[in-house]
C-alpha positions as a printed NumPy array, in Angstrom:
array([[ 81.456, 122.463, 100.375],
       [ 79.995, 125.871, 101.07 ],
       [ 77.157, 124.798, 103.362],
       [ 78.259, 121.561, 105.057],
       [ 81.277, 121.002, 107.262],
       [ 82.164, 117.329, 106.603],
       [ 83.945, 116.904, 109.923],
       [ 80.967, 118.298, 111.863],
       [ 78.558, 116.094, 109.874],
       [ 80.635, 113.013, 110.741],
       [ 80.808, 114.01 , 114.413],
       [ 77.033, 114.576, 114.503],
       [ 76.363, 111.145, 112.996],
       [ 78.735, 109.422, 115.418],
       [ 77.145, 111.255, 118.343],
       [ 73.65 , 110.2  , 117.19 ],
       [ 74.817, 106.596, 116.85 ],
       [ 76.392, 106.734, 120.325],
       [ 73.058, 107.91 , 121.725],
       [ 71.4  , 104.908, 120.025],
       [ 73.776, 102.529, 121.813],
       [ 76.425, 102.095, 119.111],
       [ 80.133, 102.742, 119.658],
       [ 82.466, 103.864, 116.893],
       [ 85.514, 101.622, 117.231],
       [ 87.395, 102.545, 114.064],
       [ 87.362, 105.593, 111.771],
       [ 89.42 , 105.553, 108.608],
       [ 89.559, 108.267, 105.97 ],
       [ 88.912, 106.955, 102.481],
       [ 90.84 , 108.374,  99.569],
       [ 90.778, 107.615,  95.88 ],
       [ 94.051, 106.222,  94.61 ],
       [ 92.633, 104.716,  91.424],
       [ 93.501, 106.766,  88.333],
       [ 90.354, 105.636,  86.458],
       [ 88.103, 106.809,  89.31 ],
       [ 89.963, 110.111,  89.49 ],
       [ 89.478, 110.656,  85.715],
       [ 85.766, 109.762,  86.011],
       [ 85.363, 112.266,  88.869],
       [ 87.063, 114.941,  86.794],
       [ 84.811, 114.163,  83.8  ],
       [ 81.659, 114.443,  85.933],
       [ 82.929, 117.719,  87.356],
       [ 83.488, 119.113,  83.849],
       [ 80.113, 117.844,  82.559],
       [ 78.263, 119.468,  85.454],
       [ 80.173, 122.736,  84.98 ],
       [ 81.932, 122.359,  88.314],
       [ 78.734, 121.949,  90.32 ],
       [ 78.935, 118.322,  91.471],
       [ 81.121, 115.25 ,  91.721],
       [ 81.537, 112.515,  94.31 ],
       [ 84.515, 112.349,  96.558],
       [ 86.275, 110.467,  99.286],
       [ 84.706, 110.072, 102.699],
       [ 85.167, 108.03 , 105.819],
       [ 84.693, 104.386, 106.712],
       [ 83.343, 104.03 , 110.235],
       [ 83.054, 100.722, 112.078],
       [ 80.403, 100.61 , 114.81 ],
       [ 79.708,  97.941, 117.411],
       [ 76.796,  97.399, 119.765],
       [ 76.486,  95.114, 122.747],
       [ 73.379,  92.96 , 122.703]])
């Protein structure tokens, strides 16, 4: 969170994929709506003293002409 800008990281990956011939045709933010997953994330955050937990990201669909 302090060293990586998630939006810039996503843009960099999409740009690299575009240069490799892939096209991003759909980008959807992923969020956790499951209470059990949310509780597990909170537990991991507490056990690691606030240092680490996993979180939501993005689902990106790429296509490439062959």
